[in-house]
KELO-205255 format. One record per atom (N, C-alpha, C, O): residue number from 1; residue in three letters; atom name; y, x, z. Coordinates in steps of 0.001 Angstrom, whole numbers, plus 524288, in hexadecimal, padded with zeros to 5 digits. Atoms other than C-alpha are relative to their C-alpha. Layout:
N
PT     n   res   atom      py      px      pz
PT   NUM   ALA     CA       Y       X       Z
...
//
This chain:
132
PT     n   res   atom      py      px      pz
PT     1   UNK      N   7FAEC   8042E   7FFDC
PT     1   UNK     CA   8007F   7FF78   8000E
PT     1   UNK      C   804A6   803B4   80049
PT     1   UNK      O   8052B   8072F   80391
PT     2   UNK      N   7FAF6   7FC44   80091
PT     2   UNK     CA   80D47   805D1   7FC33
PT     2   UNK      C   80418   7FDC8   803AC
PT     2   UNK      O   804F2   7F917   80447
PT     3   UNK      N   7FB53   80222   7FC48
PT     3   UNK     CA   8185E   8052D   805DA
PT     3   UNK      C   80461   7FD38   7FDDF
PT     3   UNK      O   805FA   7FEB1   7F994
PT     4   UNK      N   7FBDC   8037E   802D2
PT     4   UNK     CA   82319   7FB2E   8031B
PT     4   UNK      C   80517   8041A   7FFF8
PT     4   UNK      O   80608   806B9   803E4
PT     5   UNK      N   7FB98   7FD13   80036
PT     5   UNK     CA   82FD3   80293   7FE1E
PT     5   UNK      C   8041F   7FD90   802E5
PT     5   UNK      O   8047E   7F8C9   80346
PT     6   UNK      N   7FB61   801FA   7FD6C
PT     6   UNK     CA   83B94   8013C   80593
PT     6   UNK      C   80447   7FF08   7FC2A
PT     6   UNK      O   80535   8019C   7F837
PT     7   UNK      N   7FAFA   80095   80338
PT     7   UNK     CA   84795   7FB2E   80070
PT     7   UNK      C   804D6   8032F   8019B
PT     7   UNK      O   805D3   80356   8064F
PT     8   UNK      N   7FC2E   7FCEE   7FFF1
PT     8   UNK     CA   85343   803E9   7FEDC
PT     8   UNK      C   8043C   7FD1D   801EC
PT     8   UNK      O   805C9   7F9ED   7FEAC
PT     9   UNK      N   7FB4C   8034F   7FE73
PT     9   UNK     CA   85F18   7FDB1   80742
PT     9   UNK      C   80439   80400   80153
PT     9   UNK      O   803FD   80708   8050C
PT    10   UNK      N   7FC01   7FC1C   7FF6C
PT    10   UNK     CA   86BD4   80534   80526
PT    10   UNK      C   8050A   7FD15   8026F
PT    10   UNK      O   806CB   7F8FF   80099
PT    11   UNK      N   7FB7C   8022B   7FD1C
PT    11   UNK     CA   87734   80266   80E46
PT    11   UNK      C   804E9   8032B   7FE59
PT    11   UNK      O   805C1   807D8   7FF18
PT    12   UNK      N   7FA6E   7FDF8   801AF
PT    12   UNK     CA   884C4   803F0   80880
PT    12   UNK      C   803A4   8005D   80479
PT    12   UNK      O   8036B   7FDE1   80895
PT    13   UNK      N   7FB9D   7FDED   7FCBD
PT    13   UNK     CA   89061   80A0C   80EBC
PT    13   UNK      C   80278   7FAD6   8032D
PT    13   UNK      O   802A3   7FACC   807FC
PT    14   UNK      N   7FCF8   80453   7FDEA
PT    14   UNK     CA   89769   7FD0D   8116C
PT    14   UNK      C   7FC66   7FD36   803C8
PT    14   UNK      O   7FE68   7FB19   8079B
PT    15   UNK      N   80283   802BC   7FC38
PT    15   UNK     CA   88C88   7F754   81857
PT    15   UNK      C   7FEA8   802F5   804E2
PT    15   UNK      O   7FDAF   8008B   808EC
PT    16   UNK      N   80070   7FBEA   7FBE2
PT    16   UNK     CA   88AA9   8033A   82128
PT    16   UNK      C   804F3   7FF81   8032C
PT    16   UNK      O   80497   7FEF6   807F0
PT    17   UNK      N   7FB3C   80069   7FD28
PT    17   UNK     CA   898ED   80279   824DD
PT    17   UNK      C   800F8   7FAF2   80275
PT    17   UNK      O   80301   7FA98   806CC
PT    18   UNK      N   7FF5E   80542   7FDB7
PT    18   UNK     CA   898E4   7F3B4   82682
PT    18   UNK      C   7FD0F   7FF91   8048B
PT    18   UNK      O   7FEF3   7FDAC   8088A
PT    19   UNK      N   802EF   8004C   7FAF5
PT    19   UNK     CA   88D6F   7F4F5   82FC0
PT    19   UNK      C   8020A   802DB   8050E
PT    19   UNK      O   800AC   80153   80967
PT    20   UNK      N   7FD10   7FD51   7FC88
PT    20   UNK     CA   89522   7FDF1   837B6
PT    20   UNK      C   804A1   7FD13   80284
PT    20   UNK      O   80562   7FC6C   80738
PT    21   UNK      N   7FABF   8034A   7FEC9
PT    21   UNK     CA   8A1C0   7F637   837B4
PT    21   UNK      C   7FEB2   7FB35   802AF
PT    21   UNK      O   801C6   7F955   805DE
PT    22   UNK      N   80109   805FE   7FE8C
PT    22   UNK     CA   89A8D   7E90D   83AAA
PT    22   UNK      C   7FBC1   80108   804DB
PT    22   UNK      O   7FA1D   7FD33   8073F
PT    23   UNK      N   80298   7FE94   7FB88
PT    23   UNK     CA   89218   7F062   8454E
PT    23   UNK      C   7FA3E   7FCCA   7FF91
PT    23   UNK      O   7F86A   7FA29   80327
PT    24   UNK      N   8059B   801E5   7FFEC
PT    24   UNK     CA   88464   7EC06   84008
PT    24   UNK      C   7FBEB   803EF   7FED7
PT    24   UNK      O   7FD51   807EC   7FC8C
PT    25   UNK      N   80468   7FC43   8007A
PT    25   UNK     CA   877B4   7F330   83F7E
PT    25   UNK      C   7FDA3   7FE8C   7FA3D
PT    25   UNK      O   7FAA1   7FADA   7F998
PT    26   UNK      N   8019A   80110   80528
PT    26   UNK     CA   87522   7F363   83145
PT    26   UNK      C   7FA38   800AC   7FEB1
PT    26   UNK      O   7F7DB   7FDED   7FB86
PT    27   UNK      N   80573   7FE12   800FB
PT    27   UNK     CA   867F5   7F9BB   8319B
PT    27   UNK      C   7FCEA   7FBD1   80329
PT    27   UNK      O   7F8B3   7FAA6   80129
PT    28   UNK      N   802FE   803EC   7FD6C
PT    28   UNK     CA   862FE   7EF62   83B6B
PT    28   UNK      C   80043   7FAE8   7FCA7
PT    28   UNK      O   7FC63   7F815   7FC51
PT    29   UNK      N   8008C   80477   80405
PT    29   UNK     CA   86766   7E4A2   83185
PT    29   UNK      C   7FDFF   80109   7FC5A
PT    29   UNK      O   7FC10   7FD2F   7FA39
PT    30   UNK      N   803CF   7FED8   8045A
PT    30   UNK     CA   860F0   7EADC   82748
PT    30   UNK      C   7FACB   7FEDD   801AE
PT    30   UNK      O   7F857   7FBA8   7FF12
PT    31   UNK      N   80597   80140   7FE4B
PT    31   UNK     CA   85422   7EA6A   82E5A
PT    31   UNK      C   7FF0B   7FA7E   8018B
PT    31   UNK      O   7FA8D   7F8DE   80216
PT    32   UNK      N   80154   80666   7FEA6
PT    32   UNK     CA   855FD   7DB89   831FC
PT    32   UNK      C   80023   7FD31   7FAF0
PT    32   UNK      O   7FD5F   7F94A   7FA78
PT    33   UNK      N   7FFEA   802B5   804E6
PT    33   UNK     CA   859B1   7D7DF   8236F
PT    33   UNK      C   7FBC5   801B7   7FCA5
PT    33   UNK      O   7F972   7FE46   7FA37
PT    34   UNK      N   80372   7FE47   803A7
PT    34   UNK     CA   8508E   7E032   81BD8
PT    34   UNK      C   7F9E0   7FFC7   80201
PT    34   UNK      O   7F7EC   802B3   8054A
PT    35   UNK      N   8059B   80127   7FE82
PT    35   UNK     CA   84289   7DB12   81CD7
PT    35   UNK      C   7FC2D   80313   7FCB3
PT    35   UNK      O   7F79A   801A3   7FC4C
PT    36   UNK      N   80325   7FD0D   80338
PT    36   UNK     CA   83DA8   7E5E9   8139F
PT    36   UNK      C   800DF   805FA   80122
PT    36   UNK      O   80537   80717   802DD
PT    37   UNK      N   7FF42   7FB26   80004
PT    37   UNK     CA   83BF3   7F487   8140E
PT    37   UNK      C   804BE   802B0   7FD32
PT    37   UNK      O   80551   8021E   7F874
PT    38   UNK      N   7FC38   7FD74   8032B
PT    38   UNK     CA   847D9   7FCAC   810FE
PT    38   UNK      C   801CC   8051E   8023C
PT    38   UNK      O   80107   8064B   806D5
PT    39   UNK      N   7FE1E   7FB11   7FE99
PT    39   UNK     CA   84DCA   8098B   81177
PT    39   UNK      C   80624   7FFEF   80041
PT    39   UNK      O   80869   7FEF6   7FC20
PT    40   UNK      N   7FA40   80067   80005
PT    40   UNK     CA   85C5E   809EC   815BA
PT    40   UNK      C   802AF   80537   7FD20
PT    40   UNK      O   8005F   8096E   7FD37
PT    41   UNK      N   7FDE5   7FB48   8028A
PT    41   UNK     CA   864F5   81364   80E65
PT    41   UNK      C   805C3   7FF3E   7FF71
PT    41   UNK      O   807EE   7FB00   80011
PT    42   UNK      N   7FA10   80008   80039
PT    42   UNK     CA   8733F   8176C   80C47
PT    42   UNK      C   80047   8038A   7FA5F
PT    42   UNK      O   7FCA6   80640   7F8C1
PT    43   UNK      N   7FF05   7FC1A   804BF
PT    43   UNK     CA   878C8   81E50   7FFC0
PT    43   UNK      C   802D6   80564   802F1
PT    43   UNK      O   80555   804D8   80704
PT    44   UNK      N   7FCDD   7FB5B   7FE9C
PT    44   UNK     CA   87E2F   82CA5   801FD
PT    44   UNK      C   8058B   7FEAC   7FEE6
PT    44   UNK      O   80916   80008   801DA
PT    45   UNK      N   7FA28   8019B   801BA
PT    45   UNK     CA   88A50   82709   7FAE1
PT    45   UNK      C   801BA   7FC7D   804B5
PT    45   UNK      O   80637   7FD5A   80633
PT    46   UNK      N   7FDED   802ED   7FB93
PT    46   UNK     CA   88BAC   81D2D   8065F
PT    46   UNK      C   80110   8037A   804F6
PT    46   UNK      O   804C8   802DD   807F3
PT    47   UNK      N   7FE4B   7FC1A   7FB79
PT    47   UNK     CA   88B2A   827C1   81038
PT    47   UNK      C   804C1   8035D   7FEA6
PT    47   UNK      O   80849   803EC   801DD
PT    48   UNK      N   7FA93   7FD5F   801CC
PT    48   UNK     CA   8957C   82FE3   80898
PT    48   UNK      C   803C5   7FCC6   800D7
PT    48   UNK      O   807A9   7FE80   80314
PT    49   UNK      N   7FBB7   80380   7FF6A
PT    49   UNK     CA   89D60   82362   80860
PT    49   UNK      C   8018C   7FFC6   805DB
PT    49   UNK      O   80625   80028   80737
PT    50   UNK      N   7FE9C   7FFF6   7FA98
PT    50   UNK     CA   89BF6   82281   8175E
PT    50   UNK      C   80270   8052D   801F8
PT    50   UNK      O   805D9   804CD   80556
PT    51   UNK      N   7FD97   7FBCD   7FEB1
PT    51   UNK     CA   89F65   830BC   818E1
PT    51   UNK      C   805E6   7FFCA   7FE64
PT    51   UNK      O   8095F   80128   8016C
PT    52   UNK      N   7FAE2   7FFEC   80260
PT    52   UNK     CA   8AB35   82F15   810AE
PT    52   UNK      C   803ED   7FC3C   8038D
PT    52   UNK      O   8085F   7FD82   804DE
PT    53   UNK      N   7FD1B   8040E   7FC8D
PT    53   UNK     CA   8AFCB   82301   818CA
PT    53   UNK      C   8012C   80223   8053D
PT    53   UNK      O   80577   801B8   8075E
PT    54   UNK      N   7FF1D   7FCF0   7FB26
PT    54   UNK     CA   8AD75   82AB7   82504
PT    54   UNK      C   80457   803AD   80049
PT    54   UNK      O   80753   8037F   8040E
PT    55   UNK      N   7FC56   7FC8F   8004F
PT    55   UNK     CA   8B620   83574   820FD
PT    55   UNK      C   804F3   7FE3E   7FE12
PT    55   UNK      O   808C0   80109   7FF03
PT    56   UNK      N   7FABE   80149   80213
PT    56   UNK     CA   8C104   82DE4   81A36
PT    56   UNK      C   80245   7FB37   8026E
PT    56   UNK      O   80708   7FA9F   8021C
PT    57   UNK      N   7FE8A   80514   7FE76
PT    57   UNK     CA   8C1A6   8203B   820C9
PT    57   UNK      C   80290   800AA   805D4
PT    57   UNK      O   801CA   80506   807B3
PT    58   UNK      N   7FDF7   80087   7FB3E
PT    58   UNK     CA   8C89A   81D82   82DF5
PT    58   UNK      C   7FDAB   7FB95   8032B
PT    58   UNK      O   7FB35   7F80F   80103
PT    59   UNK      N   80141   8048F   7FC77
PT    59   UNK     CA   8C5CD   814B5   839EB
PT    59   UNK      C   7F9DE   7FE31   7FFA2
PT    59   UNK      O   7F623   80139   7FFDC
PT    60   UNK      N   804FC   80358   80042
PT    60   UNK     CA   8BA70   80AB3   838C3
PT    60   UNK      C   7FCAB   8019E   7FC4C
PT    60   UNK      O   7F816   80279   7FD7B
PT    61   UNK      N   8030B   7FE51   8045A
PT    61   UNK     CA   8B5C9   80EA4   82BDA
PT    61   UNK      C   7FE06   80543   800AD
PT    61   UNK      O   7F98E   805FB   7FF0E
PT    62   UNK      N   80160   7FACF   7FEE2
PT    62   UNK     CA   8B4AE   81CBA   82F93
PT    62   UNK      C   7FBCC   7FFC8   803E4
PT    62   UNK      O   7F7BA   80238   80320
PT    63   UNK      N   8037B   80149   7FB57
PT    63   UNK     CA   8ADAC   81899   83C0C
PT    63   UNK      C   7FB35   7FE1E   7FDC9
PT    63   UNK      O   7F709   8004A   7FEC9
PT    64   UNK      N   804CB   801E3   8017A
PT    64   UNK     CA   8A475   81056   834F7
PT    64   UNK      C   7FCDA   803E8   7FD07
PT    64   UNK      O   7F83F   80496   7FE3D
PT    65   UNK      N   8028C   7FBC6   80389
PT    65   UNK     CA   8A0E0   81B09   82AB8
PT    65   UNK      C   7FD51   80338   80367
PT    65   UNK      O   7F8AA   80426   8029C
PT    66   UNK      N   80354   7FC6E   7FD19
PT    66   UNK     CA   89DC2   8241A   835A2
PT    66   UNK      C   7FBAF   7FE58   80309
PT    66   UNK      O   7F80F   80146   80436
PT    67   UNK      N   8043E   802CF   7FD63
PT    67   UNK     CA   89591   81A6E   83CBA
PT    67   UNK      C   7FC02   7FFD2   7FC38
PT    67   UNK      O   7F7E3   801F5   7FD77
PT    68   UNK      N   8048B   8010E   8034D
PT    68   UNK     CA   88D5A   816D6   830B0
PT    68   UNK      C   7FE0B   80568   7FDFD
PT    68   UNK      O   7F965   80598   7FCC6
PT    69   UNK      N   80245   7FB92   8010C
PT    69   UNK     CA   88BD4   824C6   82D26
PT    69   UNK      C   7FC2D   80242   80413
PT    69   UNK      O   7F82C   80491   802BC
PT    70   UNK      N   80310   7FE14   7FBBC
PT    70   UNK     CA   8868A   82815   83B4A
PT    70   UNK      C   7FAE5   7FC67   7FFF2
PT    70   UNK      O   7F6B0   7FEA1   800A4
PT    71   UNK      N   804AF   803A7   80073
PT    71   UNK     CA   87CCF   81B99   83A0A
PT    71   UNK      C   7FC90   8023F   7FBE1
PT    71   UNK      O   7F7E8   802D4   7FCEC
PT    72   UNK      N   8029B   7FEE1   8045A
PT    72   UNK     CA   87882   8203F   82D22
PT    72   UNK      C   7FCE1   80571   800B0
PT    72   UNK      O   7F882   80636   7FED5
PT    73   UNK      N   8025E   7FBDB   7FFB2
PT    73   UNK     CA   875FC   82D97   83126
PT    73   UNK      C   7FB8A   7FFAB   8041F
PT    73   UNK      O   7F796   80256   80382
PT    74   UNK      N   80414   801A6   7FC3E
PT    74   UNK     CA   86DFA   8288F   83CFD
PT    74   UNK      C   7FACE   7FD46   7FD64
PT    74   UNK      O   7F646   7FDDE   7FEE4
PT    75   UNK      N   8040B   80358   8030D
PT    75   UNK     CA   8664B   81FCA   833A3
PT    75   UNK      C   7FD3A   803C6   7FCDF
PT    75   UNK      O   7F872   8035B   7FC94
PT    76   UNK      N   80254   7FC6A   8037B
PT    76   UNK     CA   863DB   82B4D   82A4C
PT    76   UNK      C   7FBD8   80369   80322
PT    76   UNK      O   7F79C   804A0   80135
PT    77   UNK      N   802D6   7FCFA   7FCB6
PT    77   UNK     CA   85E9B   8334F   83632
PT    77   UNK      C   7FA6E   7FCE3   80114
PT    77   UNK      O   7F646   7FF48   800C2
PT    78   UNK      N   8047F   80376   7FF73
PT    78   UNK     CA   854B4   82821   838E8
PT    78   UNK      C   7FD65   7FE2B   7FBBC
PT    78   UNK      O   7F9A4   7FB3C   7FC64
PT    79   UNK      N   801CF   80160   804DE
PT    79   UNK     CA   851DF   8265E   82AD8
PT    79   UNK      C   7FFEE   7FA70   7FEDB
PT    79   UNK      O   7FCDB   7F8AC   7FB9C
PT    80   UNK      N   7FF6A   805DF   800F4
PT    80   UNK     CA   8558E   8181D   82B30
PT    80   UNK      C   802B4   7FE4D   7FACA
PT    80   UNK      O   8020E   7FA26   7F874
PT    81   UNK      N   7FD58   8009D   80446
PT    81   UNK     CA   85E4C   81A29   82047
PT    81   UNK      C   7FFD1   80498   7FB96
PT    81   UNK      O   7FF1B   808FB   7FD6B
PT    82   UNK      N   80024   7FB2D   8030F
PT    82   UNK     CA   85E75   82347   813CE
PT    82   UNK      C   804D0   80031   7FD3C
PT    82   UNK      O   807B9   7FC63   7FCD0
PT    83   UNK      N   7FAC5   7FF02   80365
PT    83   UNK     CA   8695D   828D0   80BC4
PT    83   UNK      C   7FE16   800B2   7FA84
PT    83   UNK      O   7FAF7   80431   7F973
PT    84   UNK      N   800D2   7FF27   805ED
PT    84   UNK     CA   86881   826F9   7FCBA
PT    84   UNK      C   803F1   80353   7FDE9
PT    84   UNK      O   8088A   80223   7FEAA
PT    85   UNK      N   7FC83   7FB64   8014F
PT    85   UNK     CA   86EAC   83350   7F68E
PT    85   UNK      C   803C1   7FE08   7FBA0
PT    85   UNK      O   806E8   8012C   7F9CF
PT    86   UNK      N   7FBC4   80102   804BD
PT    86   UNK     CA   87687   82BB0   7EBC3
PT    86   UNK      C   80562   80049   801DA
PT    86   UNK      O   806E5   7FE01   805CF
PT    87   UNK      N   7F9C0   7FF99   7FF48
PT    87   UNK     CA   884FA   82F28   7EB78
PT    87   UNK      C   80280   7FD9C   7FB05
PT    87   UNK      O   80090   7FD95   7F69E
PT    88   UNK      N   7FC5E   802EC   80400
PT    88   UNK     CA   88F6C   827FD   7E3E4
PT    88   UNK      C   8022B   7FB6E   8026A
PT    88   UNK      O   8020B   7FB05   80734
PT    89   UNK      N   7FD00   80506   7FF01
PT    89   UNK     CA   89692   81AE7   7E474
PT    89   UNK      C   7FB38   7FC86   80307
PT    89   UNK      O   7F716   7FB65   800D9
PT    90   UNK      N   80402   8025C   7FDA4
PT    90   UNK     CA   88F27   81395   7EF4D
PT    90   UNK      C   7FE75   7FAAE   7FDA6
PT    90   UNK      O   7F9BE   7F9BD   7FD92
PT    91   UNK      N   80107   8050A   80247
PT    91   UNK     CA   88F94   805F2   7E8ED
PT    91   UNK      C   7FCC1   80106   7FB83
PT    91   UNK      O   7F8A3   7FE98   7FAFE
PT    92   UNK      N   80397   7FF44   80519
PT    92   UNK     CA   88A36   80B1E   7DBFF
PT    92   UNK      C   7FAA1   801CF   8009E
PT    92   UNK      O   7F758   80118   7FD2E
PT    93   UNK      N   804F4   7FDA3   7FE8D
PT    93   UNK     CA   87EC3   811FB   7E30C
PT    93   UNK      C   7FD46   7FB77   802BF
PT    93   UNK      O   7F87B   7FB31   80274
PT    94   UNK      N   8026B   80423   7FE65
PT    94   UNK     CA   87C6E   8059B   7EA25
PT    94   UNK      C   7FDE5   7FBB8   7FC55
PT    94   UNK      O   7F9C9   7F945   7FCD3
PT    95   UNK      N   801F8   803EC   8045D
PT    95   UNK     CA   87C03   7FCFE   7DE51
PT    95   UNK      C   7FB0D   8025C   7FD23
PT    95   UNK      O   7F794   7FF73   7FB88
PT    96   UNK      N   8041F   7FDE3   8033F
PT    96   UNK     CA   872BD   806AC   7D7A3
PT    96   UNK      C   7FB33   7FF33   80359
PT    96   UNK      O   7F725   7FD77   8016D
PT    97   UNK      N   804A3   80135   7FCE7
PT    97   UNK     CA   869C5   8060A   7E395
PT    97   UNK      C   7FE83   7FA8A   8002D
PT    97   UNK      O   7F9DA   7F96F   8009C
PT    98   UNK      N   80142   805AC   7FF8C
PT    98   UNK     CA   86A54   7F788   7E3EE
PT    98   UNK      C   7FCEA   7FE39   7FB37
PT    98   UNK      O   7F9C7   7FA95   7FB49
PT    99   UNK      N   802DE   8018F   804E3
PT    99   UNK     CA   865A4   7F751   7D5CA
PT    99   UNK      C   7FA86   8029A   8004D
PT    99   UNK      O   7F714   80114   7FD50
PT   100   UNK      N   80517   7FDB9   7FE82
PT   100   UNK     CA   85A37   7FFC9   7DAD6
PT   100   UNK      C   7FDBB   7FDAB   803D1
PT   100   UNK      O   7FA41   8002A   80604
PT   101   UNK      N   801D1   803DD   7FC96
PT   101   UNK     CA   8573B   7F4C0   7E3CC
PT   101   UNK      C   80068   8019C   805C8
PT   101   UNK      O   7FD64   7FFD8   80916
PT   102   UNK      N   7FFD0   7FF08   7FA2E
PT   102   UNK     CA   85C25   7FB2B   7F0A0
PT   102   UNK      C   80388   7FB88   8026B
PT   102   UNK      O   806ED   7F94D   7FFD8
PT   103   UNK      N   7FC5B   8049C   7FD55
PT   103   UNK     CA   86252   7F113   7FA78
PT   103   UNK      C   804B7   80236   8020E
PT   103   UNK      O   80435   805A3   80565
PT   104   UNK      N   7FACF   7FDAA   7FE44
PT   104   UNK     CA   870A2   7F44E   7FCE4
PT   104   UNK      C   801F5   7FBDD   804F1
PT   104   UNK      O   8013A   7F71E   80531
PT   105   UNK      N   7FD52   802DC   7FB11
PT   105   UNK     CA   87791   7F040   809FC
PT   105   UNK      C   80606   801F1   7FEBA
PT   105   UNK      O   80751   8068E   7FF22
PT   106   UNK      N   7FAFF   7FDFC   7FFDF
PT   106   UNK     CA   8864C   7EFE1   80729
PT   106   UNK      C   803BA   7FADB   80157
PT   106   UNK      O   80250   7F64C   800C0
PT   107   UNK      N   7FB36   803FB   7FF1B
PT   107   UNK     CA   89389   7E857   80B35
PT   107   UNK      C   802F0   7FFE7   7FB85
PT   107   UNK      O   80677   7FCA4   7FB57
PT   108   UNK      N   7FBAF   7FF09   8049E
PT   108   UNK     CA   89A0B   7EC5D   7FE0F
PT   108   UNK      C   7FF08   7FB3A   7FCEF
PT   108   UNK      O   7FAC2   7FA65   7FAE4
PT   109   UNK      N   80025   80542   8028E
PT   109   UNK     CA   89D22   7DEF3   7F811
PT   109   UNK      C   7FF0A   8013C   7F973
PT   109   UNK      O   7FB71   7FF51   7F6E7
PT   110   UNK      N   8015E   7FEB0   805C2
PT   110   UNK     CA   89E3F   7E497   7E9FC
PT   110   UNK      C   7FB17   801E5   7FF04
PT   110   UNK      O   7F89A   8000E   7FB56
PT   111   UNK      N   805AC   7FD46   800D8
PT   111   UNK     CA   891DF   7EC97   7EAD8
PT   111   UNK      C   7FBFB   7FB39   800D0
PT   111   UNK      O   7F7F3   7FB4A   7FE32
PT   112   UNK      N   80434   8041F   7FFA8
PT   112   UNK     CA   88A6F   7E025   7EEFF
PT   112   UNK      C   7FFC4   7FCEF   7FB84
PT   112   UNK      O   7FB8C   7FAED   7FA5F
PT   113   UNK      N   7FFC5   8033B   8048D
PT   113   UNK     CA   88E17   7D92E   7E35A
PT   113   UNK      C   7FD52   80205   7FC36
PT   113   UNK      O   7FB95   7FF0A   7F8DC
PT   114   UNK      N   8022E   7FDA1   804B3
PT   114   UNK     CA   88848   7E311   7DA85
PT   114   UNK      C   7F9BD   80214   801F9
PT   114   UNK      O   7F692   80335   7FE8A
PT   115   UNK      N   8050B   7FEE5   7FE6C
PT   115   UNK     CA   87BA7   7E69B   7E314
PT   115   UNK      C   7FBD8   7FBF2   7FE06
PT   115   UNK      O   7FCC2   7F740   7FD89
PT   116   UNK      N   804BF   8032F   8016D
PT   116   UNK     CA   86E73   7E18F   7DEAF
PT   116   UNK      C   7FD53   7FDFE   8052F
PT   116   UNK      O   7FBB8   800E9   808A8
PT   117   UNK      N   8027F   802AB   7FABE
PT   117   UNK     CA   86906   7D7AF   7E92A
PT   117   UNK      C   7FA9F   801D2   80053
PT   117   UNK      O   7F84C   80359   7FC67
PT   118   UNK      N   7FD1C   8014E   7FAB3
PT   118   UNK     CA   864A4   7D81D   7F2EE
PT   118   UNK      C   80291   80410   80213
PT   118   UNK      O   800F6   80861   800B2
PT   119   UNK      N   7FD0A   7FC34   7FDF3
PT   119   UNK     CA   86DE6   7DFD3   7FA24
PT   119   UNK      C   800EF   7FE85   80637
PT   119   UNK      O   7FF8E   7FA2A   807B8
PT   120   UNK      N   7FE2D   80169   7F9B4
PT   120   UNK     CA   8729C   7DFF9   809A5
PT   120   UNK      C   80590   800A0   8009F
PT   120   UNK      O   80854   803F2   7FE83
PT   121   UNK      N   7FA32   7FFB4   7FDF6
PT   121   UNK     CA   87F51   7DD4B   80F79
PT   121   UNK      C   800A6   7FDE4   80599
PT   121   UNK      O   7FD10   7FBAA   807E7
PT   122   UNK      N   7FF85   8013C   7F9F8
PT   122   UNK     CA   884F4   7DAB9   81D0C
PT   122   UNK      C   803E5   7FB55   7FFB6
PT   122   UNK      O   8084D   7FBE2   7FDDE
PT   123   UNK      N   7FC72   8054E   7FF3C
PT   123   UNK     CA   88AF7   7CD1B   81F08
PT   123   UNK      C   801ED   7FEA5   80574
PT   123   UNK      O   7FEFC   7FF26   80938
PT   124   UNK      N   7FD62   8022C   7FADC
PT   124   UNK     CA   8939D   7C822   82A0E
PT   124   UNK      C   8002F   8044B   8040D
PT   124   UNK      O   80014   8035B   808C4
PT   125   UNK      N   80073   7FBD7   7FCA7
PT   125   UNK     CA   893A7   7D5B9   82F48
PT   125   UNK      C   7FB24   800D1   803BD
PT   125   UNK      O   7FB4F   803BD   8078D
PT   126   UNK      N   8046C   7FF99   7FCA5
PT   126   UNK     CA   886B8   7D48A   83527
PT   126   UNK      C   7FACD   7FE30   7FE24
PT   126   UNK      O   7F70C   7FECF   80116
PT   127   UNK      N   80480   80171   802A4
PT   127   UNK     CA   87C5F   7CF28   82C32
PT   127   UNK      C   7FEA7   802D2   7FB75
PT   127   UNK      O   801E8   8033B   7F7F1
PT   128   UNK      N   800FE   7FCF0   804F7
PT   128   UNK     CA   87547   7D735   82243
PT   128   UNK      C   7FCE8   7FB36   7FC8D
PT   128   UNK      O   7F9A3   7F819   7FE36
PT   129   UNK      N   80326   80417   80347
PT   129   UNK     CA   87117   7CECD   81675
PT   129   UNK      C   7FED5   80215   7FB22
PT   129   UNK      O   801DA   80507   7F8D2
PT   130   UNK      N   8023B   7FE39   80554
PT   130   UNK     CA   86936   7D137   80A7A
PT   130   UNK      C   8010C   7FB62   7FBED
PT   130   UNK      O   7FF52   7F6E7   7FC2E
PT   131   UNK      N   7FDDF   80311   8041F
PT   131   UNK     CA   86F75   7CB95   7FEAA
PT   131   UNK      C   7FC2D   80062   7FBB9
PT   131   UNK      O   7FB51   804AD   7F9BC
PT   132   UNK      N   803FC   80038   80454
PT   132   UNK     CA   86550   7C7A4   7F481
PT   132   UNK      C   80280   7FD5B   7FB4A
PT   132   UNK      O   7FFF7   7FCBC   7F73F
//
């Protein structure tokens, strides 16, 4: 019997920042909503974007980026998340991954209109929803 492949689930920068801003445990929500085997991932381009925000932004945005990076470093150490090495414009990379049947979690309204369904989004600052 062959083992079932895990679905690739990529979290966008916008969702990571929103989760920190709204004080929600994104990873617990994913476990609650996803009734299938999945591998959580972020793009290297998203990490680069967070580093850029951390070094150029002020106030809440800078603090949120720092916290997201700290959480991701912890998740990387425990292998709960992987980094996909792709670099470039994040939205274009996510669209390409969506076409390859990866599941995308994003808060970006324009990106959601272009993604192949299903995809994930956060509603009402607390509910993770799979849009089919």
